[in-house]
LOSE-927328 format. One line per field, with one value per residue: residue in three letters; residue number from 1; x, z, y of N, C-alpha, C in turn. Coordinates in nm, 4 decimals. Atoms other than C-alpha are relative to their C-alpha. Layout:
BEGIN
type	[ALA,...] $
seq	[NUM,...] $
nc1	[X,...] $
nc3	[Z,...] $
nc2	[Y,...] $
cac1	[X,...] $
cac3	[Z,...] $
cac2	[Y,...] $
cc1	[X,...] $
cc3	[Z,...] $
cc2	[Y,...] $
//
This chain:
BEGIN
type	[MET,ASN,ILE,ASP,ALA,PHE,LYS,LEU,SER,LEU,ILE,THR,TYR,PHE,GLN,ASN,LEU,ALA,PHE,TYR,ASP,TYR,LEU,ALA,TYR,ALA,TRP,LEU,LEU,ILE,THR,PHE,LEU,ILE,LEU,ILE,PHE,LEU,ALA,THR,LEU,LEU,ALA,LYS,LYS,SER,SER,SER,LEU,SER,LEU,ILE,ILE,ILE,ILE,PHE,ALA,LEU,LEU,LEU,LEU,CYS,ILE,THR,PRO,PHE,PHE,ILE,HIS,LYS,LYS,LEU,ASN,GLU,THR,LEU,ARG,LYS,THR,HIS,THR,GLU,ILE,THR,SER,ILE,GLN,LYS,LEU,ASN,PHE,SER,SER,SER,PHE,ILE,LEU,GLU,THR,THR,ILE,TYR,ASN,GLN,SER,THR,ASN,THR,PHE,ASN,VAL,CYS,PHE,LEU,SER,THR,SER,VAL,PHE,LYS,ALA,ASN,GLU,ALA,THR,GLY,PHE,LYS,ALA,TYR,LEU,LEU,SER,LEU,LYS,PRO,LEU,ALA,SER,GLN,SER,MET,ILE,LEU,ARG,GLU,THR,ILE,PRO,LYS,GLY,GLU,SER,LEU,HIS,TYR,GLN,ILE,VAL,PHE,ASP,ASP,PHE,HIS,TYR,THR,GLY,ASP,PHE,ASN,ALA,THR,LEU,ARG,ALA,GLU,CYS,TYR] $
seq	[1,2,3,4,5,6,7,8,9,10,11,12,13,14,15,16,17,18,19,20,21,22,23,24,25,26,27,28,29,30,31,32,33,34,35,36,37,38,39,40,41,42,43,44,45,46,47,48,49,50,51,52,53,54,55,56,57,58,59,60,61,62,63,64,65,66,67,68,69,70,71,72,73,74,75,76,77,78,79,80,81,82,83,84,85,86,87,88,89,90,91,92,93,94,95,96,97,98,99,100,101,102,103,104,105,106,107,108,109,110,111,112,113,114,115,116,117,118,119,120,121,122,123,124,125,126,127,128,129,130,131,132,133,134,135,136,137,138,139,140,141,142,143,144,145,146,147,148,149,150,151,152,153,154,155,156,157,158,159,160,161,162,163,164,165,166,167,168,169,170,171,172,173,174,175,176,177,178] $
nc1	[-0.0122,-0.0735,0.0606,0.0010,0.1046,0.1282,0.0154,0.0275,0.1362,0.0940,-0.0051,0.0675,0.1434,0.0584,-0.0040,0.0940,0.1321,0.1118,0.1235,0.0478,-0.0903,0.0431,0.1308,-0.0171,-0.0664,0.0957,0.0931,-0.0718,-0.0145,0.1326,0.0363,-0.0825,0.0500,0.1315,-0.0238,-0.0561,0.1096,0.0867,-0.0701,0.0061,0.1373,0.0232,-0.1009,0.0604,0.0857,-0.0762,-0.1371,-0.0593,0.0499,-0.0665,-0.1373,0.0053,0.0270,-0.1212,-0.0982,0.0466,-0.0217,-0.1432,-0.0350,0.0575,-0.0822,-0.1333,0.0010,0.0818,-0.0680,-0.0622,0.1061,0.0471,-0.1013,0.0063,0.1267,0.0007,-0.0910,0.0634,0.1176,-0.0195,-0.1329,-0.0367,-0.1095,-0.0536,-0.1390,-0.0521,-0.1414,-0.0015,-0.1267,-0.1119,-0.1228,-0.1249,-0.1038,-0.1136,-0.1280,0.0254,0.0690,0.1325,0.1045,0.1079,0.1369,0.0934,0.1286,0.1169,0.0998,0.1299,0.0975,0.1302,0.0991,0.0742,-0.0694,-0.1331,-0.1037,-0.1093,-0.1132,-0.0001,-0.1047,-0.0402,-0.0848,-0.0482,-0.0858,-0.0586,-0.0150,-0.0545,0.1002,0.0075,0.1212,0.0629,0.1373,0.0465,-0.0733,-0.1386,0.0036,0.0218,-0.1257,-0.0936,0.0433,-0.0347,-0.1379,-0.0269,-0.1382,-0.0082,0.1308,-0.0084,0.1267,-0.0113,0.1224,0.0038,0.0917,0.0415,0.1448,0.0527,0.1446,0.0797,0.0024,-0.1274,-0.1107,-0.1279,-0.1156,-0.1041,-0.1163,-0.0612,-0.1368,-0.0649,-0.1456,-0.0756,0.0722,-0.1041,0.0525,-0.0181,0.1004,0.1302,0.0733,0.1310,0.0238,0.1389,0.0229,0.1256,0.0199,0.1139,0.0081,0.0939] $
nc3	[-0.1438,-0.0297,-0.0970,-0.1339,-0.0019,0.0003,-0.1345,-0.0889,0.0313,-0.0573,-0.1466,-0.0369,0.0254,-0.0986,-0.1315,-0.0060,0.0487,-0.0637,-0.0087,0.1331,0.0503,-0.0602,0.0551,0.1381,0.0006,-0.0554,0.1098,0.0936,-0.0598,-0.0064,0.1381,0.0374,-0.0698,0.0578,0.1304,-0.0224,-0.0509,0.1150,0.0879,-0.0598,0.0157,0.1402,0.0464,0.0341,0.1187,0.1166,-0.0438,0.0803,-0.0543,-0.1290,0.0283,0.0467,-0.1168,-0.0821,0.0702,-0.0149,-0.1401,-0.0201,0.0693,-0.0799,-0.1197,0.0349,0.0728,-0.0645,-0.0961,0.0677,0.0318,-0.1273,-0.0416,0.0914,-0.0156,-0.1302,0.0079,0.0810,-0.0642,-0.1405,-0.0274,0.1241,-0.0087,0.1256,-0.0202,0.0996,-0.0127,0.0280,0.0649,-0.0024,-0.0040,0.0081,-0.0674,0.0906,-0.0506,-0.0671,0.0862,-0.0593,0.0428,-0.0971,0.0496,-0.0899,0.0314,-0.0792,-0.0128,-0.0334,-0.0596,0.0597,-0.0613,-0.1122,-0.1213,-0.0261,0.0206,-0.0973,0.0567,0.1463,0.0665,0.1204,0.0925,0.1008,0.1016,0.0952,0.1301,0.1086,0.0747,0.1375,0.0754,0.0342,-0.0427,0.0130,-0.0577,-0.0281,-0.1231,-0.1089,-0.0223,-0.0655,-0.1382,-0.0827,-0.0467,-0.0372,-0.0313,-0.1464,-0.0655,-0.1446,-0.0697,-0.1405,-0.0774,-0.0548,-0.1138,-0.0221,0.0050,0.1065,-0.0219,0.1218,0.0775,-0.0117,0.0756,-0.0685,0.0873,-0.0458,0.0871,0.0112,0.0480,0.0616,-0.0028,0.0963,0.1271,0.0942,0.1366,0.0421,0.0974,-0.0506,-0.0682,-0.0588,-0.1272,-0.0344,-0.1427,-0.0338,-0.1449,-0.0615,-0.1363,-0.0896] $
nc2	[0.0138,0.1215,0.0914,-0.0608,-0.1034,0.0717,0.0562,-0.1123,-0.0445,0.0971,-0.0075,-0.1243,0.0182,0.0906,-0.0630,-0.1115,0.0392,-0.0689,0.0776,0.0381,0.1035,0.1268,0.0321,0.0465,0.1308,0.0962,0.0297,0.0867,0.1324,0.0631,0.0352,0.1141,0.1192,0.0352,0.0630,0.1342,0.0821,0.0260,0.0945,0.1336,0.0493,0.0341,0.0947,0.1292,-0.0129,-0.0451,-0.0249,-0.1070,-0.1259,-0.0145,-0.0403,-0.1390,-0.0843,-0.0012,-0.0837,-0.1382,-0.0398,-0.0213,-0.1235,-0.1078,-0.0138,-0.0503,-0.1272,-0.1024,-0.0882,-0.1134,-0.0954,-0.0566,-0.0974,-0.1139,-0.0723,-0.0666,-0.1141,-0.1043,-0.0576,-0.0374,-0.0553,-0.0671,-0.0965,-0.0528,-0.0375,-0.0925,-0.0352,-0.1439,-0.0360,0.0938,-0.0788,0.0754,-0.0775,-0.0202,0.0494,0.1266,0.0965,0.0158,-0.0919,-0.0142,-0.0135,-0.0665,0.0609,-0.0364,0.1064,-0.0586,0.0910,-0.0263,0.0888,-0.0578,0.0427,-0.0525,0.1005,-0.0015,0.0724,0.0068,0.0760,-0.0729,0.0727,-0.0937,0.0596,-0.0939,0.0644,-0.0807,-0.0760,0.0491,-0.0325,0.1275,0.0242,0.1378,0.1122,-0.0390,-0.0802,0.0956,0.0715,-0.0911,-0.0236,0.1160,-0.0141,-0.1399,-0.0376,0.0042,0.0083,-0.0142,0.0187,-0.0372,-0.0192,-0.1350,-0.0033,-0.1383,-0.0154,-0.0854,-0.0133,0.0074,-0.1227,-0.0720,0.0578,0.0093,-0.0209,0.0907,0.0089,0.1325,-0.0172,0.1150,-0.0122,0.0826,0.0022,-0.0408,-0.0144,-0.1390,-0.0403,-0.0430,0.1064,-0.0297,0.0694,0.0280,0.0164,0.0677,-0.0017,0.0681,-0.0560,0.0670] $
cac1	[-13.6444,-13.3944,-13.4658,-13.3681,-13.5990,-13.8825,-13.8250,-13.8206,-14.1425,-14.3187,-14.2004,-14.3190,-14.6546,-14.7151,-14.6131,-14.8663,-15.1759,-15.4999,-15.8571,-15.9471,-15.6363,-15.7416,-16.0972,-15.9861,-15.7528,-16.0189,-16.2619,-15.9996,-15.9383,-16.3106,-16.3707,-16.0816,-16.2137,-16.5682,-16.4344,-16.2293,-16.5311,-16.7449,-16.4828,-16.4805,-16.8610,-16.8545,-16.5646,-16.7905,-17.0187,-16.7736,-16.4023,-16.3162,-16.5398,-16.3890,-16.0384,-16.1303,-16.2690,-15.9542,-15.7306,-15.9441,-15.9245,-15.5458,-15.5124,-15.7412,-15.5281,-15.2038,-15.3085,-15.5654,-15.3283,-15.1464,-15.4740,-15.5873,-15.2617,-15.2850,-15.6513,-15.6128,-15.3125,-15.5144,-15.8174,-15.7036,-15.3358,-15.3265,-15.0012,-14.8482,-14.4734,-14.2819,-13.9124,-13.8681,-13.4987,-13.1937,-12.8586,-12.5359,-12.2556,-11.9533,-11.6659,-11.8139,-11.9482,-12.2853,-12.6167,-12.9190,-13.2848,-13.5220,-13.8618,-14.2100,-14.4572,-14.8221,-15.0768,-15.3968,-15.5749,-15.8108,-15.5627,-15.2467,-14.9344,-14.6668,-14.4421,-14.3470,-14.1502,-13.9578,-13.8048,-13.5908,-13.4302,-13.2031,-13.2044,-13.0202,-13.2124,-13.3361,-13.5967,-13.6971,-14.0596,-14.2413,-14.0511,-13.7039,-13.7950,-13.9204,-13.5933,-13.3896,-13.6004,-13.5009,-13.1378,-13.1198,-12.7916,-12.8590,-13.1443,-13.2179,-13.4943,-13.5642,-13.8243,-13.9156,-14.0706,-14.2224,-14.5792,-14.7613,-15.1069,-15.3914,-15.3849,-15.0276,-14.6925,-14.3419,-14.0239,-13.7370,-13.3839,-13.2342,-12.8571,-12.6896,-12.3184,-12.0588,-12.2573,-12.0069,-12.2362,-12.1598,-12.4454,-12.8036,-13.0243,-13.3791,-13.5010,-13.8234,-13.9691,-14.2328,-14.3832,-14.6099,-14.7271,-14.9087] $
cac3	[-20.4774,-20.3396,-20.0988,-19.7839,-19.8757,-19.9477,-19.6125,-19.4319,-19.6093,-19.5036,-19.1430,-19.1248,-19.2750,-19.0351,-18.7327,-18.8226,-18.9171,-18.8439,-18.7860,-19.1563,-19.2404,-18.9943,-19.1267,-19.4896,-19.4131,-19.1980,-19.4910,-19.7175,-19.4775,-19.4275,-19.8048,-19.8574,-19.5928,-19.7377,-20.0850,-19.9535,-19.7607,-20.0746,-20.2775,-20.0283,-20.0429,-20.4230,-20.4416,-20.4479,-20.7210,-20.9509,-20.8892,-21.1763,-21.0374,-20.6944,-20.8386,-21.0143,-20.6891,-20.4988,-20.7634,-20.7533,-20.3715,-20.3770,-20.6380,-20.4302,-20.1223,-20.3056,-20.5136,-20.3026,-20.0237,-20.2772,-20.3881,-20.0271,-19.9429,-20.2516,-20.2015,-19.8303,-19.9049,-20.1684,-19.9459,-19.5812,-19.6013,-19.9006,-19.9414,-20.2114,-20.2460,-20.4277,-20.4892,-20.4615,-20.5526,-20.6310,-20.5335,-20.6502,-20.4213,-20.6052,-20.3804,-20.2633,-20.4205,-20.2540,-20.3512,-20.1536,-20.2355,-20.0773,-20.0568,-19.9325,-19.8076,-19.8061,-19.5803,-19.7850,-19.5595,-19.2704,-19.0187,-18.8566,-18.9644,-18.7114,-18.9187,-19.2870,-19.4978,-19.7635,-20.0678,-20.2990,-20.6247,-20.8669,-21.2389,-21.5488,-21.7261,-22.0599,-22.3248,-22.3406,-22.3171,-22.2794,-22.2228,-22.2432,-21.9712,-21.7560,-21.8041,-21.7074,-21.3936,-21.2740,-21.2273,-21.0349,-20.9952,-20.6227,-20.3893,-20.0275,-19.7922,-19.4470,-19.1754,-19.0774,-18.7322,-18.7555,-18.6965,-19.0007,-18.9050,-19.1521,-19.4296,-19.3441,-19.5078,-19.3966,-19.5617,-19.5476,-19.6895,-19.8129,-19.8613,-20.1003,-20.0270,-20.2642,-20.5756,-20.8631,-21.1666,-21.3679,-21.6220,-21.5887,-21.3530,-21.2187,-20.8746,-20.7567,-20.4085,-20.2712,-19.9246,-19.7257,-19.4083,-19.1100] $
cac2	[0.1142,-0.1334,-0.4176,-0.2250,0.0637,-0.1813,-0.3525,-0.0173,0.0832,-0.2378,-0.2118,0.1492,0.0542,-0.2360,-0.0307,0.2391,0.0396,0.2235,0.1051,0.1070,-0.0965,-0.3658,-0.3507,-0.3916,-0.6816,-0.8507,-0.8203,-0.9791,-1.2672,-1.3332,-1.3262,-1.5674,-1.8083,-1.7941,-1.8738,-2.1677,-2.2971,-2.2628,-2.4503,-2.7389,-2.7610,-2.7712,-3.0180,-3.3266,-3.1906,-3.0135,-3.0431,-2.8072,-2.5300,-2.5893,-2.5588,-2.2323,-2.0891,-2.1901,-2.0299,-1.7141,-1.7073,-1.7425,-1.4684,-1.2491,-1.3133,-1.2306,-0.9286,-0.7445,-0.6225,-0.4036,-0.2448,-0.2007,-0.0237,0.1998,0.2902,0.3647,0.5878,0.7746,0.8287,0.8390,0.9367,1.1666,1.3581,1.5700,1.6092,1.8767,1.9290,2.3040,2.3224,2.1126,2.2623,2.0981,2.2122,2.3546,2.2479,1.9202,1.6051,1.6596,1.8071,1.9200,1.8668,2.1122,1.9471,2.0184,1.7584,1.8676,1.6961,1.6775,1.4288,1.4886,1.3433,1.4740,1.2870,1.1917,0.9653,0.9849,0.7397,0.9321,0.7701,0.9831,0.8764,1.0614,0.9753,1.0906,1.3655,1.2347,1.2896,0.9227,0.8198,0.4927,0.1721,0.3303,0.5815,0.2931,0.1028,0.4093,0.4528,0.1047,0.2116,0.5407,0.7258,0.7545,0.6734,0.7400,0.6284,0.7616,0.7799,1.1342,1.1648,1.5119,1.6219,1.7591,1.8934,1.8500,2.1066,2.2106,2.1428,2.0552,2.1844,1.9398,1.9145,1.5890,1.5737,1.3302,1.2850,1.1341,1.2221,1.2345,1.2542,1.5676,1.5673,1.6820,1.4844,1.4757,1.3747,1.2162,1.2133,0.9783,1.0069,0.7774,0.9455,0.7976] $
cc1	[0.0725,-0.0665,-0.0065,-0.1078,-0.1377,-0.0288,-0.0344,-0.1414,-0.1041,-0.0030,-0.0730,-0.1506,-0.0646,0.0019,-0.1065,-0.1360,-0.1086,-0.1230,-0.0463,0.0922,-0.0410,-0.1336,0.0116,0.0653,-0.0878,-0.1029,0.0647,0.0114,-0.1338,-0.0460,0.0785,-0.0529,-0.1366,0.0185,0.0589,-0.1077,-0.0960,0.0623,-0.0032,-0.1412,-0.0277,0.0942,-0.0604,-0.0814,0.0805,0.1414,0.0653,-0.0460,0.0655,0.1439,0.0059,-0.0237,0.1228,0.1077,-0.0382,0.0244,0.1471,0.0487,-0.0504,0.0863,0.1373,-0.0015,-0.0691,0.0737,0.0683,-0.1041,-0.0563,0.0958,-0.0071,-0.1260,-0.0074,0.0956,-0.0611,-0.1143,0.0272,0.1306,0.0539,0.1068,0.0350,0.1423,0.0457,0.1471,0.0117,0.1312,0.1010,0.1266,0.1200,0.1085,0.1264,0.1276,-0.0144,-0.0702,-0.1393,-0.1002,-0.1151,-0.1317,-0.0809,-0.1390,-0.1089,-0.0969,-0.1291,-0.0923,-0.1374,-0.1090,-0.0735,0.0638,0.1324,0.1003,0.1086,0.1263,-0.0141,0.1178,0.0293,0.0930,0.0360,0.0917,0.0467,0.0296,0.0705,-0.1145,0.0015,-0.1326,-0.0781,-0.1427,-0.0298,0.0894,0.1440,0.0077,-0.0204,0.1296,0.1034,-0.0384,0.0327,0.1406,0.0274,0.1494,0.0248,-0.1415,0.0213,-0.1398,0.0201,-0.1378,0.0109,-0.1052,-0.0290,-0.1516,-0.0367,-0.1509,-0.0762,-0.0079,0.1292,0.1062,0.1264,0.1104,0.1154,0.1138,0.0566,0.1361,0.0505,0.1503,0.0605,-0.0762,0.0932,-0.0487,0.0064,-0.1058,-0.1275,-0.0719,-0.1324,-0.0136,-0.1493,-0.0086,-0.1356,-0.0103,-0.1244,-0.0032,-0.1097,-0.0246] $
cc3	[0.0267,0.1128,0.1395,0.0119,0.0028,0.1386,0.1013,-0.0213,0.0610,0.1519,0.0487,-0.0163,0.1083,0.1410,0.0159,-0.0592,0.0798,-0.0031,-0.1380,-0.0669,0.0533,-0.0577,-0.1420,-0.0050,0.0630,-0.1058,-0.0997,0.0541,0.0064,-0.1386,-0.0477,0.0652,-0.0537,-0.1351,0.0148,0.0517,-0.1132,-0.0953,0.0575,-0.0082,-0.1423,-0.0529,-0.0405,-0.1283,-0.1246,0.0442,-0.0811,0.0492,0.1351,-0.0184,-0.0465,0.1174,0.0906,-0.0643,0.0120,0.1424,0.0279,-0.0705,0.0763,0.1231,-0.0307,-0.0582,0.0763,0.1032,-0.0644,-0.0340,0.1263,0.0462,-0.0858,0.0221,0.1342,0.0026,-0.0799,0.0739,0.1413,0.0276,-0.1219,0.0257,-0.1403,0.0288,-0.1141,0.0289,-0.0407,-0.0626,0.0156,-0.0068,-0.0018,0.0600,-0.0860,0.0485,0.0764,-0.0992,0.0543,-0.0714,0.0983,-0.0732,0.1059,-0.0416,0.0907,-0.0031,0.0473,0.0550,-0.0543,0.0575,0.1116,0.1339,0.0146,-0.0156,0.1045,-0.0534,-0.1510,-0.0465,-0.1311,-0.0830,-0.1140,-0.0958,-0.0960,-0.1281,-0.0973,-0.0683,-0.1446,-0.0625,-0.0348,0.0542,-0.0127,0.0697,0.0349,0.1281,0.1208,0.0316,0.0697,0.1451,0.0928,0.0597,0.0330,0.0247,0.1501,0.0544,0.1507,0.0582,0.1466,0.0630,0.0680,0.1098,0.0382,-0.0107,-0.1115,0.0219,-0.1326,-0.0676,0.0027,-0.0864,0.0853,-0.1038,0.0568,-0.1018,0.0050,-0.0645,-0.0556,-0.0004,-0.1029,-0.1305,-0.1063,-0.1429,-0.0409,-0.0985,0.0659,0.0630,0.0518,0.1285,0.0182,0.1501,0.0200,0.1511,0.0355,0.1447,0.0794,0.1218] $
cc2	[-0.1318,-0.0790,0.0620,0.1071,-0.0642,-0.0582,0.1092,0.0536,-0.0939,0.0063,0.1248,-0.0137,-0.0863,0.0578,0.1078,-0.0350,0.0710,-0.0909,-0.0479,-0.1014,-0.1361,-0.0453,-0.0563,-0.1379,-0.1084,-0.0387,-0.0945,-0.1417,-0.0737,-0.0422,-0.1214,-0.1285,-0.0448,-0.0683,-0.1402,-0.0947,-0.0361,-0.1016,-0.1411,-0.0580,-0.0456,-0.1077,-0.1339,0.0076,0.0352,0.0365,0.1129,0.1379,0.0282,0.0470,0.1460,0.0959,0.0086,0.0871,0.1474,0.0503,0.0269,0.1268,0.1223,0.0274,0.0606,0.1410,0.1123,0.0853,0.1207,0.1067,0.0650,0.1089,0.1265,0.0829,0.0719,0.1195,0.1147,0.0683,0.0504,0.0739,0.0738,0.1058,0.0469,0.0441,0.0893,0.0243,0.1459,0.0452,-0.1128,0.0838,-0.0936,0.0874,0.0049,-0.0668,-0.1310,-0.0922,-0.0299,0.0899,-0.0071,0.0140,0.0723,-0.0439,0.0545,-0.1164,0.0651,-0.1081,0.0375,-0.0890,0.0733,-0.0355,0.0734,-0.1130,0.0162,-0.0651,0.0006,-0.0853,0.0706,-0.0864,0.0950,-0.0737,0.1082,-0.0773,0.0934,0.0736,-0.0490,0.0396,-0.1266,-0.0063,-0.1479,-0.0998,0.0369,0.0841,-0.0901,-0.0755,0.0884,0.0277,-0.1167,0.0116,0.1462,0.0231,-0.0067,-0.0101,0.0043,-0.0171,0.0333,0.0091,0.1356,0.0033,0.1448,0.0055,0.0971,0.0092,-0.0028,0.1367,0.0793,-0.0684,0.0009,0.0172,-0.0816,-0.0014,-0.1411,0.0190,-0.1330,0.0259,-0.0950,-0.0183,0.0569,0.0148,0.1469,0.0481,0.0504,-0.1184,0.0531,-0.0788,-0.0218,-0.0225,-0.0644,-0.0035,-0.0795,0.0443,-0.0686,0.0850] $
//
């Protein structure tokens, strides 16, 4: 995912925060402040313990938002994506992905952030497969403003223009819906 897609993902996330998001981040902030207060109380007795608590609090503040985001997406905003077909157009340098987004949560989705990447098809596993995934042939990110009721699905087509790769390729689709 490139920087623009990451920025678009963050903006979409912050614009669609729900009650449980605010609750989780408030818990994080209160825990951080309690740990800092505890570290200042212990500073006169044991400066090394105080330093360890401050380092732990800073790590907690930096790392926990990623876990909060991941866990809330898994529990409250659960989606499943599927690429149903890939069609390379014969007389054009374009191809079309036909995709399906399934709403597996208990809420109705109104906005989805879609991120699609196309990679060379390979048999690599492990670290080499990870390295190849860092450099996609093409990628596309978009905000889809369609309503997906709970338990329903949405069929959507994504078009990649100016795609000149002639070998075999695979595509991945990731969706975050709110």
